[in-house]
TILUM-644335 format. One record per residue (C-alpha): z, y, x; residue in three letters. Coordinates in steps of 0.1 Angstrom, whole numbers, plus 5000, padded with zeros to 4 digits. Example, Ala and Ser with C-alpha at 12.3 -4.5 7.8 and 13.67 -1.06 7.14 Angstrom:
BEGIN
507849555123ala/507149895137ser/
# end
This chain:
BEGIN
967275174285met/966274814280ala/962774724289asp/960674444274arg/960774264307ala/964574234303gln/964274044270asp/964973704284pro/968173824300leu/969274014269met/968573714246gly/966673714214gly/967473954186asp/967473874149glu/965674154130his/965374214094asp/961774324094tyr/962074404057asp/964574674066asp/962674984079pro/965875114095glu/966374794115ser/962774804128val/963075164138ser/966075084159glu/963874894182his/960975144181asp/962475334210tyr/961775044234asp/958574924219asp/955575144228pro/953474994201glu/955875044172ser/957275374184val/954075544174ser/955275514138glu/957775784146his/956275964175glu/952876144175asp/950675974201pro/948576294204ser/951676504213ser/952676614247thr/956076614264pro/958176914254thr/958977194279leu/962577054281phe/961276714291val/958976864318trp/961877064331leu/964076754333leu/961376554350thr/960576824376leu/964176894383ser/964876524390ala/961576484408gly/962776714436ile/964676404449ser/961276244455gly/960076564472leu/963176544495leu/962476174503phe/958876254512gly/959876564532tyr/962276364552asp/959776094559thr/957176344571gly/959276594590val/960776334614ile/957176254626ser/956676614637ala/960276644650thr/959976354674leu/957076514693val/958676864693ser/962276794704ile/961376774741gly/964676784761thr/966776954734ser/968876644727leu/971176524755ser/969276734780ser/966576474786arg/963376354771ala/963676104742leu/963175744751thr/961475494729thr/964875364719leu/966075714710asp/963075774688lys/963475434671ser/967175494664leu/966475844650ile/963775714627ala/965375384616ala/968875514609ser/967675674577thr/966175354563ser/969175154574leu/971675364556phe/969475394525ala/969375014524leu/973174994527leu/973875244499val/971175114474ser/973174814461pro/976175034451ile/974075314436ser/973775124403gly/977475084401leu/977975454409leu/975375554383ala/977275344356asp/980675474365ser/979975844374leu/976775904355gly/973175944366arg/973476324369lys/976576314391arg/974976064415val/971976294419ile/974276584426leu/976176384452ile/972776294468ala/971876664470asp/975076744488leu/974376464513leu/970776594518phe/972176934526ile/974876804549leu/972376574567gly/969876854572ala/972377094586leu/973776824610val/970276754623gln/969577124627ala/972577184650val/972376854668ala/972876874706thr/972776504714ser/970876194702val/973876044685trp/974576364665ile/970976354654met/971375984644val/974476084625ala/972576344606gly/969676104598arg/972175854586ser/973676094562ile/970276174549val/969675794545gly/972675774522leu/971076044501ala/967675884501val/969175544490gly/971075694461ala/968375934449ala/965575684451ser/967475444428phe/968975684403val/966175944399thr/963575714382pro/966475574360leu/967375934350tyr/963876014341ile/963275684322ala/966375724301glu/965476074291leu/961776054286ala/960375954252pro/958875604254ser/955275714250met/955575944281phe/957975734301arg/955575554324gly/953575874333arg/956676084339leu/958375814361val/955275784383thr/955476154389leu/958376084411asn/955975894434val/953676194434leu/956576414445phe/957176184474ile/953576214487thr/953576594481leu/956776614501gly/955076444530gln/952176684529val/954576984529val/956576834558ala/953476804580tyr/952377154572leu/955777294580ile/955977074611gly/952677194624trp/953577564617ala/956877544636phe/955477334664ala/952877604671glu/954977914664leu/958677804665gly/958977754702gly/961677524716glu/963877564684thr/961077504660gly/962077144653trp/965577264642arg/963977474615trp/961877184604met/964776954597val/967077234585gly/964677354558leu/965177024541gly/968477164527ala/966677424506leu/965077194480pro/968277004478ala/970277324471ala/967677424445leu/967877084428gln/971677094429cys/971777434411leu/969177324385val/970776984378met/974077144370ile/972477284339ala/970676954330met/972276704306pro/973376354312glu/971176074298thr/971775974262pro/972375614272arg/975175684296trp/976675924271leu/976675654245ala/978275404269gln/980975664275ala/981575704238gly/980176064237arg/977775994208thr/977476354195glu/976476474230glu/973876204232ala/972376314198lys/972276674210ala/970376564241val/967876364221leu/967176664198gln/966276864228lys/964076594242val/962076544211phe/961976914203gly/959376964176ala/960476954140ala/958176664131asp/959676454159met/963276514152arg/963276254125arg/963076004154thr/966476104168val/968575904144gln/966675574149pro/966575624186val/970275684187met/970975374167lys/968775174191ala/970775304221ile/974075224204glu/972874874195arg/971874804231glu/975174934243val/977074704219arg/974874404229gln/975674464266glu/979374494259glu/979374174239glu/977474004267ala/980074124292lys/982973994270arg/981173654266glu/980873624304arg/984473724308ala/985573454284arg/983373204302gly/984773294336ser/988173164325thr/986772814317thr/983972774343arg/984072784381asp/982173084395gly/982673304364gly/980273574354trp/978673574388phe/977273214386ser/976473274349asp/974373574358ser/972473384385trp/971873094362ser/970373324337glu/968273494364leu/966873174379phe/967172944349gly/964873134325val/961173094335pro/960273444323gly/962973594345asn/961973394375val/958373504371arg/959273874367ala/961673854397leu/959073684419thr/956373944411ile/958874234416ala/960074104449cys/956574024462leu/955274374453leu/958274554468gln/958074344499gly/954374404502leu/954874774500gln/957574774527gln/956174514551leu/952774674553cys/954274914578gly/953175234561phe/956575394565asn/956475324602ser/953075494603leu/954575804585met/957575814609tyr/955575784641phe/952075904633ser/952476234653ala/953876034682thr/950875794681leu/948376074679phe/950176244707ser/949875934729leu/946175934721leu/945776284736gly/945376504705phe/946376864712ala/947876914678thr/949276564668pro/951276704638thr/948176864623leu/946176544629thr/948976344611ser/948376564581leu/945276364574ser/947476054567val/949776234543ala/946876424526ala/944976094520thr/948075934506asn/948676234482ala/944976244471ile/944875874462phe/948275894445thr/946876164422ile/943775954417leu/945875654407ser/947875854382leu/944575964366leu/943175604365leu/946175394358ile/946175424320asp/942375374319arg/942075064342phe/945574924342gly/948074854369arg/946774504378arg/943174614385leu/944174904407leu/946574674426leu/943974404431leu/941474664444leu/943874844467ser/945374544485ile/942174424502pro/941574784514val/945074794528met/944574454546val/941274574561phe/942874904573ala/945774714589leu/943374484608ile/941574784621cys/944874944633cys/945874624650ala/942474584667ala/942574944678thr/945974934694phe/945174604710his/942174744730tyr/943075104734ile/944575214768ile/947675434763leu/949275654789pro/952075494809thr/954475794803asp/955475764766thr/958376004769asn/956476324776ser/956676604750his/952876614744asn/950676424767pro/947676634758ser/949476934772val/951976804798asp/949576554814ala/945976704812pro/943076474818pro/941676454853gln/938576644842ser/940776944833gln/942876934865ala/942477204892ala/939777124919pro/940976974951pro/942277234975pro/940477335007ser/941577195040ser/943477515047ser/945677475017ser/949077325020pro/949076945014pro/951676964986ser/949477184964ser/947076904956ser/949676704936thr/951276984916ser/948876974886pro/949376604881ala/953176604882thr/954576864859pro/958076834847pro/958576654814ala/959776974797ser/956977204809ala/955277414783thr/951577454781ser/951877794799arg/953877624827gly/951277354830ser/948477614834arg/950577804859ala/951177494880ser/947477434883ser/946777774899ser/946077784937pro/
# end
């Protein structure tokens, strides 16, 4: 559905403000005027909540994948390729998901327009399931990378289409809050991943990490089953010429009898937007026959030639770049590895503090965002983030890390000197004095303790 930020691209509309029906057609995209038809004191219907929660599982899957790989990297040991993971191995396993998510994101919009929002989410679920299973049975680093890449395709598609699906189904007065719930699902998924990772790291033995990554298929399968029963968005149905189906979906969305009177004007607004977009496409098609560059150059000229569009584009790109370049995703991917290098006995459980803090402040932001506004929260949080990054940089500049970064868990496999066995007596064999300090990379904690016995 069109947003007010898109008005310069869409062009100005001529309204007959003396015609109540004409005004109501635009109410669907104007939060101020939509209150004439929708009760501001009302709450989303059960159907809207079900739609939002069903689609929000995609965010949960994204968060789970982000968190579970952190615990997996410190639990794999020598299970892949019969050797300990190198730094390059860990980097490839973690980065392959982001790379393939980046590659599929540009075409997700085209798929959503041609196949529908619902179908793209279902395809993403199938990719999530396939990727999780491939990771669970991986026997080499490259098979693991392949599984992570498949999950990356799912992440790229789902992260683009899920907010669009929720936005096009939610009534305008609830749209902002319901879309931001997807972010909450991401942070909750990270918390769940760290809890499961800690449990299987402690109790799962050598195959615990396989259960960690394999369990990612369960939420995807659940969402796939639920989404089959969910409708397509009214906007896509209108674009496909299925107007009656779109009206039926809107009636379910608004639910209450006193709100059903808004269905007709909302439907007219959607149809009007679809007509405007089709007319704009035809205009560009006609222009492409007379101008070099065609619709492509025309679109770019509109994007960079209208001051309002340039400002909106700049703000959007800066905020998105700020979010990615701050390095938080890297921290989520490698937090358990970093805490392991620092000597924590349970690095996965320690990493839970990062995910829990993220989830708590996400919930806090959702509670405060309508009261204080987006801009104020942004201006307050950026300096805190800058200060935290400076602290991290200073810490890693001065801290002394172990030279062996490929061990399973330095806190177990390479115990501090104070915990090592006392020097043997002169009657002991010379070789026994070195055994506690040089355990094999794959030794378990039990093996380490045994090797330190006289």
